[in-house]
C-alpha atoms as a printed R data frame, in Angstrom:
    type eleno elety resid chain resno       x       y       z
1   ATOM     1    CA   UNK     A     1 130.862 106.646 124.734
2   ATOM     2    CA   UNK     A     2 132.090 103.276 126.008
3   ATOM     3    CA   UNK     A     3 132.600 102.135 122.428
4   ATOM     4    CA   UNK     A     4 134.877 105.156 121.835
5   ATOM     5    CA   UNK     A     5 136.948 104.236 124.902
6   ATOM     6    CA   UNK     A     6 137.235 100.642 123.686
7   ATOM     7    CA   UNK     A     7 138.372 101.863 120.277
8   ATOM     8    CA   UNK     A     8 140.941 104.137 121.933
9   ATOM     9    CA   UNK     A     9 142.220 101.297 124.111
10  ATOM    10    CA   UNK     A    10 142.425  98.970 121.096
11  ATOM    11    CA   UNK     A    11 144.349 101.636 119.166
12  ATOM    12    CA   UNK     A    12 146.730 102.064 122.101
13  ATOM    13    CA   UNK     A    13 147.364  98.311 122.295
14  ATOM    14    CA   UNK     A    14 147.931  98.196 118.537
15  ATOM    15    CA   UNK     A    15 150.450 101.023 118.876
16  ATOM    16    CA   UNK     A    16 152.188  99.313 121.822
17  ATOM    17    CA   UNK     A    17 152.670  96.294 119.573
18  ATOM    18    CA   UNK     A    18 154.917  98.465 117.365
19  ATOM    19    CA   UNK     A    19 157.393  99.131 120.205
20  ATOM    20    CA   UNK     A    20 160.356  96.777 120.389
21  ATOM    21    CA   UNK     A    21 163.295  96.344 122.700
22  ATOM    22    CA   UNK     A    22 166.236  96.740 120.286
23  ATOM    23    CA   UNK     A    23 167.755  93.517 121.630
24  ATOM    24    CA   UNK     A    24 164.608  91.339 121.482
25  ATOM    25    CA   UNK     A    25 162.615  90.722 118.281
26  ATOM    26    CA   UNK     A    26 159.239  90.781 120.094
27  ATOM    27    CA   UNK     A    27 157.101  93.821 120.916
28  ATOM    28    CA   UNK     A    28 156.778  95.082 124.497
29  ATOM    29    CA   UNK     A    29 153.097  94.156 124.709
30  ATOM    30    CA   UNK     A    30 153.582  90.506 123.747
31  ATOM    31    CA   UNK     A    31 156.661  90.324 125.974
32  ATOM    32    CA   UNK     A    32 154.330  91.075 128.886
33  ATOM    33    CA   UNK     A    33 156.057  94.325 129.809
34  ATOM    34    CA   UNK     A    34 152.812  96.326 129.837
35  ATOM    35    CA   UNK     A    35 151.024  95.741 133.139
36  ATOM    36    CA   UNK     A    36 148.218  98.312 132.894
37  ATOM    37    CA   UNK     A    37 146.754 100.809 130.441
38  ATOM    38    CA   UNK     A    38 144.167 103.233 131.841
39  ATOM    39    CA   UNK     A    39 142.353 105.962 129.929
40  ATOM    40    CA   UNK     A    40 140.550 108.661 131.904
41  ATOM    41    CA   UNK     A    41 137.559 110.799 130.875
42  ATOM    42    CA   UNK     A    42 139.843 113.410 129.259
43  ATOM    43    CA   UNK     A    43 141.583 110.642 127.275
44  ATOM    44    CA   UNK     A    44 144.789 110.948 129.268
45  ATOM    45    CA   UNK     A    45 146.592 107.635 129.404
46  ATOM    46    CA   UNK     A    46 148.435 106.066 132.296
47  ATOM    47    CA   UNK     A    47 150.624 103.053 131.564
48  ATOM    48    CA   UNK     A    48 152.313 100.816 134.126
49  ATOM    49    CA   UNK     A    49 155.137  98.920 132.519
50  ATOM    50    CA   UNK     A    50 158.306  97.100 133.402
51  ATOM    51    CA   UNK     A    51 161.482  95.974 131.692
52  ATOM    52    CA   UNK     A    52 162.981  92.525 131.272
53  ATOM    53    CA   UNK     A    53 165.738  93.632 133.660
54  ATOM    54    CA   UNK     A    54 166.068  96.696 135.937
55  ATOM    55    CA   UNK     A    55 169.400  97.608 134.344
56  ATOM    56    CA   UNK     A    56 168.122  97.398 130.755
57  ATOM    57    CA   UNK     A    57 170.448  99.565 128.632
58  ATOM    58    CA   UNK     A    58 167.590 100.480 126.267
59  ATOM    59    CA   UNK     A    59 165.204 101.615 129.032
60  ATOM    60    CA   UNK     A    60 165.118 105.302 128.086
61  ATOM    61    CA   UNK     A    61 164.656 104.496 124.400
62  ATOM    62    CA   UNK     A    62 161.813 102.026 125.060
63  ATOM    63    CA   UNK     A    63 159.956 104.320 127.467
64  ATOM    64    CA   UNK     A    64 160.190 107.294 125.119
65  ATOM    65    CA   UNK     A    65 159.107 105.154 122.161
66  ATOM    66    CA   UNK     A    66 156.045 103.998 124.137
67  ATOM    67    CA   UNK     A    67 155.209 107.596 125.069
68  ATOM    68    CA   UNK     A    68 155.591 108.995 121.545
69  ATOM    69    CA   UNK     A    69 153.634 106.223 119.862
70  ATOM    70    CA   UNK     A    70 150.755 106.252 122.341
71  ATOM    71    CA   UNK     A    71 150.574 110.067 122.115
72  ATOM    72    CA   UNK     A    72 150.205 109.679 118.341
73  ATOM    73    CA   UNK     A    73 146.920 107.763 118.759
74  ATOM    74    CA   UNK     A    74 144.042 109.999 117.694
75  ATOM    75    CA   UNK     A    75 142.196 111.495 120.641
76  ATOM    76    CA   UNK     A    76 144.841 110.651 123.247
77  ATOM    77    CA   UNK     A    77 145.849 113.487 125.553
78  ATOM    78    CA   UNK     A    78 148.749 113.310 127.978
79  ATOM    79    CA   UNK     A    79 150.596 110.007 128.426
80  ATOM    80    CA   UNK     A    80 152.077 109.158 131.813
81  ATOM    81    CA   UNK     A    81 154.329 106.114 132.053
82  ATOM    82    CA   UNK     A    82 155.044 104.507 135.403
83  ATOM    83    CA   UNK     A    83 158.055 102.210 135.370
84  ATOM    84    CA   UNK     A    84 157.459  99.474 137.940
85  ATOM    85    CA   UNK     A    85 159.368  96.363 138.939
86  ATOM    86    CA   UNK     A    86 156.717  94.589 140.988
87  ATOM    87    CA   UNK     A    87 155.689  92.070 140.089
88  ATOM    88    CA   UNK     A    88 159.053  91.188 138.662
89  ATOM    89    CA   UNK     A    89 158.889  90.265 134.983
90  ATOM    90    CA   UNK     A    90 159.496  86.663 133.985
91  ATOM    91    CA   UNK     A    91 159.084  84.586 130.828
92  ATOM    92    CA   UNK     A    92 155.661  83.332 131.871
93  ATOM    93    CA   UNK     A    93 154.257  86.834 131.251
94  ATOM    94    CA   UNK     A    94 154.899  86.538 127.512
95  ATOM    95    CA   UNK     A    95 152.149  85.625 125.080
96  ATOM    96    CA   UNK     A    96 152.294  82.218 123.404
97  ATOM    97    CA   UNK     A    97 153.282  83.985 120.155
98  ATOM    98    CA   UNK     A    98 156.224  85.674 121.872
99  ATOM    99    CA   UNK     A    99 157.393  82.391 123.408
100 ATOM   100    CA   UNK     A   100 157.180  80.719 120.009
101 ATOM   101    CA   UNK     A   101 159.070  83.568 118.316
102 ATOM   102    CA   UNK     A   102 161.853  83.341 120.909
103 ATOM   103    CA   UNK     A   103 162.035  79.550 120.791
104 ATOM   104    CA   UNK     A   104 160.645  78.903 124.268
105 ATOM   105    CA   UNK     A   105 157.937  76.525 123.001
C-alpha cells in the first residue's frame, strides 16, 4: 500500500514538473512554488503552493493547470489547491537546476 502511495506521489511530482509560469522558463516545482503535496487514504490530493509574486498575472492559469494535470494522474481523486504566501517565496527556494537555467549560478 505504501508503495502505491509513493508511486502516486512520484507521478504527481512528475506532473507538477510539466506546469510552467508563462513568463518563466522553469516549472513550478523546480521554482520552489510547491510547498506541500499530501495524498489521503481516498487518494484526494491537497497542494499548498505559492506564486513568485502575490499579484502574478498568470495566477489563475497556473493554479488551474496544476489542478487539471494532477487530476489527470491515474488514481487521483479530488485535488484541492491552497494558495499561500507564507513563507514568502524567494530565489533560494529554487532547485540548483532552476537557478542554473535562469542564470543565477
